[in-house]
C-alpha positions as CSV (number, residue, x, y, z in Angstrom):
1,X,11.3,-56.4,25.6
2,X,10.7,-54.9,22.1
3,X,13.5,-54.0,19.7
4,X,12.7,-50.3,20.1
5,X,12.9,-50.3,23.9
6,X,15.9,-49.7,26.1
7,X,18.0,-46.8,27.3
8,X,18.7,-44.0,25.0
9,X,21.3,-41.3,24.8
10,X,21.4,-37.9,23.3
11,X,23.7,-38.1,20.2
12,X,22.9,-35.6,17.5
13,X,24.7,-35.9,14.2
14,X,26.6,-32.9,12.9
15,X,24.8,-32.7,9.6
16,X,21.3,-32.9,11.1
17,X,22.3,-30.3,13.7
18,X,23.6,-27.9,11.1
19,X,20.4,-28.3,9.1
20,X,18.2,-27.8,12.2
21,X,20.1,-24.7,13.2
22,X,19.9,-23.2,9.7
23,X,16.2,-23.8,9.5
24,X,15.7,-22.4,13.1
25,X,17.7,-19.3,12.1
26,X,15.7,-18.8,8.9
27,X,12.3,-19.2,10.6
28,X,13.4,-16.8,13.5
29,X,14.6,-14.3,11.0
30,X,11.3,-14.4,9.0
31,X,9.4,-14.0,12.3
32,X,11.4,-10.9,13.1
33,X,10.9,-9.5,9.6
34,X,7.1,-10.0,9.9
35,X,7.1,-8.5,13.4
36,X,8.9,-5.4,12.1
37,X,6.5,-5.1,9.2
38,X,3.6,-5.2,11.7
39,X,5.1,-2.5,13.8
40,X,5.6,-0.3,10.7
41,X,2.1,-1.0,9.6
42,X,0.7,-0.2,13.0
43,X,2.5,3.2,12.9
44,X,0.9,3.8,9.5
45,X,-2.6,3.0,10.8
46,X,-2.1,5.2,13.8
47,X,-1.0,8.0,11.6
48,X,-4.2,7.5,9.5
49,X,-6.3,7.8,12.5
50,X,-4.5,10.8,13.9
51,X,-4.6,12.6,10.6
52,X,-8.4,12.8,10.6
53,X,-8.7,14.7,13.9
54,X,-7.7,18.2,12.7
55,X,-8.1,19.8,9.2
56,X,-5.1,22.0,8.4
57,X,-5.2,24.8,5.8
58,X,-2.6,24.1,3.2
59,X,-2.0,27.6,2.0
60,X,1.1,27.9,-0.2
61,X,2.8,24.9,1.4
62,X,3.5,21.6,-0.3
63,X,1.6,18.4,0.8
64,X,4.9,16.8,1.6
65,X,5.5,19.5,4.3
66,X,2.7,17.9,6.3
67,X,2.5,14.5,7.9
68,X,1.3,11.6,5.7
69,X,-2.6,11.2,5.9
70,X,-3.0,14.7,7.4
71,X,-6.4,16.1,6.5
72,X,-6.0,19.5,4.8
73,X,-8.1,22.2,3.2
74,X,-6.8,23.5,-0.1
75,X,-8.3,26.0,-2.7
76,X,-7.9,26.0,-6.4
77,X,-9.5,25.2,-9.8
78,X,-10.0,21.6,-11.0
79,X,-8.6,21.0,-14.5
80,X,-11.2,18.7,-16.0
81,X,-9.4,18.7,-19.4
82,X,-6.3,16.9,-18.2
83,X,-7.3,13.9,-16.0
84,X,-5.8,10.5,-15.3
85,X,-7.6,7.2,-14.8
86,X,-5.7,4.9,-12.5
87,X,-6.3,1.4,-13.9
88,X,-6.5,-1.9,-12.0
89,X,-8.3,-0.3,-9.0
90,X,-11.2,-2.1,-7.4
91,X,-13.9,-0.9,-5.0
92,X,-15.7,-3.6,-2.9
93,X,-14.6,-6.3,-5.3
94,X,-15.6,-4.5,-8.5
95,X,-13.0,-3.5,-11.1
96,X,-12.7,0.2,-12.2
97,X,-10.5,3.3,-12.1
98,X,-9.5,5.9,-9.6
99,X,-9.8,9.5,-11.0
100,X,-6.9,11.8,-10.6
101,X,-7.7,15.4,-11.4
102,X,-5.2,18.3,-11.3
103,X,-6.0,21.1,-8.9
104,X,-4.5,24.4,-10.0
105,X,-3.7,26.5,-7.0
106,X,-3.1,30.2,-6.8
107,X,0.1,29.5,-4.9
108,X,2.2,26.3,-5.0
109,X,2.5,23.5,-7.5
110,X,-0.4,21.7,-9.2
111,X,-1.5,18.8,-7.1
112,X,-3.5,15.7,-8.1
113,X,-6.8,15.1,-6.4
114,X,-7.9,11.5,-6.2
115,X,-11.7,12.0,-6.6
116,X,-12.5,8.4,-6.0
117,X,-13.5,5.3,-7.9
118,X,-15.6,4.8,-11.0
119,X,-16.6,1.4,-12.4
120,X,-15.1,-0.2,-15.5
121,X,-17.5,0.4,-18.5
122,X,-16.9,-3.1,-20.0
123,X,-14.7,-1.9,-22.8
124,X,-11.3,-0.2,-22.9
125,X,-12.5,1.8,-25.8
126,X,-15.3,3.4,-23.8
127,X,-14.0,5.3,-20.8
128,X,-16.2,6.6,-18.0
129,X,-17.4,10.2,-18.0
130,X,-15.4,12.0,-15.4
131,X,-16.2,15.6,-16.4
132,X,-15.8,18.3,-13.9
133,X,-18.7,20.6,-13.3
134,X,-17.9,24.2,-13.9
135,X,-14.4,25.8,-13.6
136,X,-14.8,28.1,-10.7
137,X,-12.4,28.2,-7.7
138,X,-13.4,25.9,-4.9
139,X,-12.1,24.7,-1.6
140,X,-11.6,20.9,-1.0
141,X,-10.7,18.9,2.0
142,X,-8.9,15.5,2.0
143,X,-5.9,13.5,3.2
144,X,-2.4,13.7,2.0
145,X,-1.2,10.4,0.5
146,X,1.3,8.8,-1.8
147,X,0.5,7.4,-5.2
148,X,-0.5,3.8,-5.2
149,X,2.4,1.6,-6.0
150,X,2.6,-1.9,-7.5
151,X,4.6,-4.7,-6.1
152,X,5.8,-5.9,-9.5
153,X,7.2,-3.7,-12.3
154,X,5.0,-5.7,-14.8
155,X,2.0,-4.0,-13.3
156,X,3.2,-0.5,-14.2
157,X,2.2,1.5,-17.3
158,X,2.9,5.2,-17.8
159,X,0.3,7.3,-19.5
160,X,0.9,7.3,-23.3
161,X,1.7,10.6,-24.8
162,X,-0.4,9.9,-27.9
163,X,-3.6,8.9,-25.9
164,X,-6.4,11.4,-25.6
165,X,-7.5,12.8,-22.2
166,X,-8.3,11.4,-19.8
167,X,-5.3,9.2,-20.0
168,X,-5.3,5.6,-18.6
169,X,-2.3,4.7,-16.5
170,X,-1.4,1.9,-14.1
171,X,0.8,2.5,-11.0
172,X,2.6,5.5,-12.6
173,X,5.3,7.6,-10.9
174,X,4.8,11.3,-10.1
175,X,7.5,12.1,-12.7
176,X,5.6,10.1,-15.4
177,X,2.4,12.0,-14.6
178,X,4.2,15.3,-14.6
179,X,5.7,14.5,-18.0
180,X,2.3,13.7,-19.5
181,X,0.8,16.9,-18.0
182,X,3.8,19.0,-19.1
183,X,4.4,20.7,-15.8
184,X,5.7,19.9,-12.2
185,X,3.4,18.2,-9.8
186,X,3.2,17.8,-6.0
187,X,5.0,14.6,-4.9
188,X,1.9,13.5,-3.0
189,X,-1.8,13.4,-3.9
190,X,-4.9,14.4,-2.1
191,X,-7.5,11.8,-1.2
192,X,-10.8,13.7,-1.5
193,X,-13.0,13.5,1.6
194,X,-16.1,11.4,1.3
195,X,-18.4,14.4,2.0
196,X,-16.5,16.8,-0.4
197,X,-18.1,17.8,-3.8
198,X,-16.9,16.7,-7.2
199,X,-16.1,13.2,-6.1
200,X,-17.1,9.6,-6.8
201,X,-17.1,6.4,-4.7
202,X,-14.7,6.9,-1.7
203,X,-14.0,4.8,1.4
204,X,-10.4,5.5,2.2
205,X,-8.8,2.9,4.5
206,X,-5.3,2.6,6.1
207,X,-2.8,1.2,3.6
208,X,-2.1,-2.5,3.4
209,X,-3.2,-5.4,5.5
210,X,-4.0,-5.3,9.2
211,X,-0.9,-5.2,11.5
212,X,-2.4,-8.1,13.4
213,X,-1.9,-10.3,10.4
214,X,1.8,-9.5,10.3
215,X,2.1,-10.2,14.0
216,X,0.3,-13.6,13.5
217,X,2.6,-14.5,10.7
218,X,5.6,-13.7,13.0
219,X,4.3,-16.0,15.7
220,X,3.8,-18.7,13.1
221,X,7.4,-18.5,12.0
222,X,8.6,-18.6,15.5
223,X,6.4,-21.7,16.2
224,X,8.1,-23.3,13.2
225,X,11.5,-22.5,14.7
226,X,10.5,-24.1,18.0
227,X,9.0,-27.1,16.3
228,X,12.3,-27.6,14.4
229,X,14.3,-27.7,17.6
230,X,11.8,-30.2,19.1
231,X,12.0,-32.5,16.1
232,X,15.8,-32.2,16.2
233,X,15.9,-33.1,19.9
234,X,13.6,-36.1,19.5
235,X,15.4,-37.5,16.5
236,X,18.8,-37.1,18.1
237,X,18.0,-39.5,20.9
238,X,19.5,-42.8,20.0
239,X,19.3,-46.3,21.6
240,X,22.4,-47.3,23.4
241,X,24.3,-50.2,22.0
242,X,24.5,-53.2,24.4
């Protein structure tokens, strides 16, 4: 009979057991966290789909009075002289800017219209031409949305007061844009519909990664928790002393 053969007993050591339980709790918690993120993302994606079904006339209401991603119709005059270029924005893998143009309404605060994406010119000194045709009142349709936000503070850059218009900015807050503009702004922005006039490249998608990816990450973490218990159980079986 080989040295490794013989009856075995289940005798886990306290230290190894504590370590296994800690890892199991960690992996389980990470799985729950990812699952909750997936549920929240799924709700956002559902809201994005529902918001396209009906166009609501905004009137004198604020964008924040309506559900996020709701399609609205709003009238006003685009202010081409005071525009913002959101830096570090890509479209189908190509670097560029998203153009935020103030829409001055007859009633209600000024709101920013995201007119879409324009490509990077190759030099920071040469900004793209985002002029607005005419200055007459018009009616636009689009979705209510929040300003894009960066995950790291290092990616943020408020519009510089000394820079000419249009001002380049990266992941600014509404307060920073309002300060640069010199007047209050709507808390949310309008994502201009693809078929609406005065826009650039637009292909709006639900925010963030697919909920299925979060769910798959959750299952992976739970598999790690299960594997930890299996390894602990196998390694805790010891050969009985004769």
